[in-house]
N, C-alpha and C positions, 0 to 999 in steps of 0.2 A: 560174320556183318552185322552192323547196327545202323539202323535208318536215322539220318538226320535231315533237318529241314532248316535253310539258310533263307533268310528272309531278306533282301534287300531293302534300304532306306525308301523305294518307292513302292515296297509292297509284292514285288517281283517271289515269289519262290521258287528255292531251286532245291529237290529231293533226292537226296547219294545215299547210298551202301556205303559203311566203309568198315576196315578192316580194323577189329582191337587191337589198340596202340595206335592209331593214327591219330594225329591230334586237329583239332579242327580245323586247324588255321593249314596245314598241309591238307587238309582233303579242299577247302577249298582253292586252293591255290592249285593243287593238280588238277583239279575241274573247271578251272575259268571260272569261277563265281565272282562276278565282280562284287565290289566293296571291301574286299581285305586284303590289303597290300603285302603285311610282313615284309619289312623290308630289312630286317635283323637275321632272315632265315629261318624264327622260329627260335631264338636265345634268349628273350628276355628279356631284348635290350631296348627295344623303341616300345610303341603304342600302339603299331599302325595294322594290328590284327584283332584292334579293339572290339568286341563285339558285347550287346543285351542276351543275356541268356534268361530264356523263357522263365518268371518264376516260378511255375510248378516244378521246374529244372533245377533251380541252384543249388538245395541242399543235395543233389545228388552228383556237382560238377565239383564241389571240393571246395576249401575253403585258399580264401589268394595269400600267397607267398608274401612277406615284406616288401620283395624286390617287385613286385606286381602291383601293390599297392601301390609302392611312390611313382611306377611309370603310368600308372593309371590317373594319378591327379593330373597331370602333365593333359589329358588326352580330354578332348573337346565332346561335351556333352556325357562327362562320366556321371552314372546312376550307382543307384544300391546294386543293380544287378549285372553291372558292369565287370567284363572278365577280359584278360587276353588270351585271344583264341590256342594262342600258342601254348597253353599251360592247361587245355581239357583236352585228354587222350581219352579217347571213342573205346566204350567198354560194352558188352553185352546189358550191363546195369544202365546205361544212357540210350538203348535204344527206342527211337521216338522224339528225340534231343531237338529242341526248337531254338536257334537263336538266332537274334537281328541286328543289322550292321547299321551303325551309327550315318548320316548325312555327308558325313568324311573321315577320315584316316589321319589329316594336317591340321 
């Protein structure tokens, strides 16, 4: 299991243990963490699972694909550390990951 902390836009934290291979999006949806909609079901076809990866973890979450980059360009509040949570799979290397949610997914 790998620990992740989701932080809502208002600062409310949600700390969970996720199995390796679980996406950050699925972890939030499966555990009723507010702030990630994930409307496309985790298929990298929308940007409603947008998160901000804590800068200390950014290099460990991998590079954005071209598709992810193009979808993020339509997301409100895109930043350098923006990622689609459906594209980040948990692993032991990500134990302690921190992500923050934007004010809105739409």
